C-alpha positions as CSV (number, residue, x, y, z in Angstrom):
1,M,48.2,54.8,-15.2
2,H,46.1,53.0,-16.5
3,T,48.5,50.7,-17.2
4,S,49.5,50.5,-14.1
5,Q,45.9,49.4,-12.5
6,L,45.1,47.1,-14.9
7,H,48.4,45.2,-13.4
8,R,47.6,45.8,-10.1
9,F,43.7,44.1,-11.4
10,L,46.1,41.1,-12.8
11,V,47.9,40.1,-9.6
12,S,45.7,41.5,-7.5
13,E,44.6,37.6,-5.0
14,Q,41.5,39.5,-3.6
15,G,38.3,38.0,-4.7
16,A,40.3,34.8,-6.0
17,V,39.2,32.4,-3.1
18,T,35.9,33.2,-4.7
19,V,36.1,32.6,-8.6
20,D,37.6,29.2,-6.7
21,W,34.6,28.2,-5.0
22,V,32.5,28.9,-8.2
23,V,34.0,27.2,-10.5
24,L,33.9,24.3,-7.6
25,T,30.6,24.1,-7.0
26,A,29.6,24.4,-10.8
27,A,32.0,20.7,-11.1
28,V,30.4,19.4,-7.6
29,T,26.8,20.0,-9.7
30,G,27.7,19.0,-12.9
31,M,29.1,15.6,-11.6
32,A,25.9,15.0,-9.9
33,L,23.4,15.7,-12.2
34,A,25.5,13.1,-14.4
35,A,25.8,10.4,-11.6
36,T,22.3,10.7,-10.8
37,S,20.9,10.4,-14.7
38,V,23.7,7.6,-15.1
39,L,21.3,6.1,-12.0
40,D,18.1,7.2,-12.6
41,E,17.6,4.1,-14.7
42,G,19.6,1.5,-12.5
43,I,18.1,3.0,-9.7
44,G,13.7,2.2,-11.3
45,T,14.9,-0.8,-12.6
46,L,15.2,-1.5,-8.8
47,A,12.8,-0.2,-7.7
48,S,9.9,-2.4,-10.5
49,N,12.2,-5.8,-8.9
50,L,11.2,-5.8,-5.4
51,D,7.5,-4.1,-5.8
52,A,7.2,-7.1,-8.7
53,Q,9.1,-9.4,-5.3
54,L,7.3,-7.9,-2.5
55,R,3.8,-8.5,-5.0
56,S,4.7,-12.2,-5.0
57,Q,5.0,-13.0,-1.5
58,Q,2.3,-14.2,0.1
59,V,2.0,-14.5,3.9
60,S,1.2,-17.6,5.2
61,D,-3.2,-17.2,6.8
62,A,-2.6,-21.0,7.2
63,F,-4.3,-19.9,10.8
64,V,-7.4,-18.5,9.3
65,Q,-10.6,-22.0,9.2
66,F,-13.8,-21.4,8.7
67,N,-15.4,-20.6,11.8
68,S,-18.9,-21.8,10.7
69,S,-19.8,-19.8,14.0
70,H,-19.2,-17.2,12.5
71,F,-22.6,-18.1,9.9
72,N,-25.0,-19.3,13.1
73,A,-27.4,-16.0,12.2
74,L,-27.3,-16.8,8.8
75,Y,-28.2,-20.5,8.7
76,D,-30.4,-18.8,11.2
77,A,-32.4,-17.4,9.1
78,G,-31.6,-19.7,6.4
79,I,-29.5,-17.1,4.2
80,V,-26.8,-20.0,3.1
81,T,-26.6,-23.9,4.2
82,E,-22.4,-24.7,5.5
83,A,-21.8,-25.8,2.6
84,D,-22.3,-22.0,0.9
85,A,-20.7,-20.2,3.6
86,Q,-17.3,-22.4,3.3
87,G,-17.5,-21.5,-0.5
88,F,-18.2,-17.6,0.3
89,F,-15.5,-18.2,2.8
90,D,-13.3,-20.0,0.8
91,T,-13.9,-16.6,-1.9
92,A,-13.2,-14.6,1.1
93,N,-10.0,-16.0,2.0
94,Q,-8.3,-15.3,-1.6
95,M,-9.2,-11.7,-1.7
96,T,-6.3,-9.4,-0.3
97,N,-6.7,-7.3,3.0
98,A,-6.8,-3.9,1.1
99,T,-10.2,-5.8,-0.8
100,I,-11.4,-7.4,2.3
101,L,-11.6,-3.7,4.4
102,S,-13.1,-1.9,0.7
103,G,-15.5,-4.5,0.6
104,L,-16.6,-4.7,4.9
105,Q,-16.6,-1.4,4.7
106,D,-18.3,-1.1,1.0
107,G,-21.2,-3.6,2.1
108,L,-21.5,-2.7,5.8
109,L,-23.2,1.2,4.1
110,A,-25.2,-1.0,1.3
111,Y,-26.6,-3.3,4.7
112,N,-27.4,-0.7,6.7
113,D,-29.0,1.1,3.8
114,G,-30.5,-2.6,3.5
115,T,-29.9,-3.1,-0.4
116,L,-27.5,-6.0,0.0
117,S,-29.0,-9.0,-1.9
118,D,-29.0,-12.6,0.7
119,A,-25.7,-13.7,-1.2
120,D,-24.1,-10.1,-0.6
121,V,-24.7,-10.4,3.0
122,A,-23.2,-13.9,2.9
123,M,-19.8,-12.8,1.0
124,L,-20.1,-9.3,3.2
125,A,-20.0,-12.7,6.0
126,A,-17.2,-13.7,4.8
127,M,-15.3,-11.4,4.9
128,A,-16.0,-10.5,8.2
129,S,-14.7,-13.9,9.4
130,V,-11.8,-13.1,7.3
131,G,-10.4,-9.9,8.6
132,I,-11.5,-11.3,11.9
133,Q,-9.3,-14.3,12.0
134,R,-6.7,-11.9,9.9
135,N,-6.5,-9.5,12.5
136,I,-8.0,-6.4,10.5
137,V,-11.0,-5.8,12.2
138,T,-12.6,-6.3,15.3
139,A,-15.5,-8.2,15.6
140,A,-17.3,-5.0,17.0
141,E,-16.7,-3.6,13.9
142,V,-18.6,-6.0,12.6
143,P,-21.7,-7.5,14.1
144,L,-22.5,-9.4,10.9
145,V,-21.1,-12.5,12.2
146,T,-23.3,-12.3,15.5
147,A,-26.1,-11.4,14.4
148,Y,-28.4,-10.8,10.5
């Protein structure tokens, strides 16, 4: 009887589909892992190239112009001349939006604490002027352009 049970087991087709699916699933998983390792370096290189291209692009900000009226409060206080204000503005206009936002945030806190020098206040006003023209802040958010 032992031989007939072994024979029945060997010729039985029950469970054959399960075995097939296990083998096929293992093969598909192996292929996916192999494809991932092959593509990984290429995707990393592509991402680096794309990042470099995006960082090297400069959006035209020719619309941002020196606006002397943004510094009137500083002129009235005797903090800067128009030539000095133009220099501060040019420096601020070379900054990225992220740098301007960070500088304004830190600068306004220091301004409220009274720990800024006159040159720092002028630079803060220049960053505010550029930020307003680039539409990254509103005049209400940075009142430095109207009062000192």
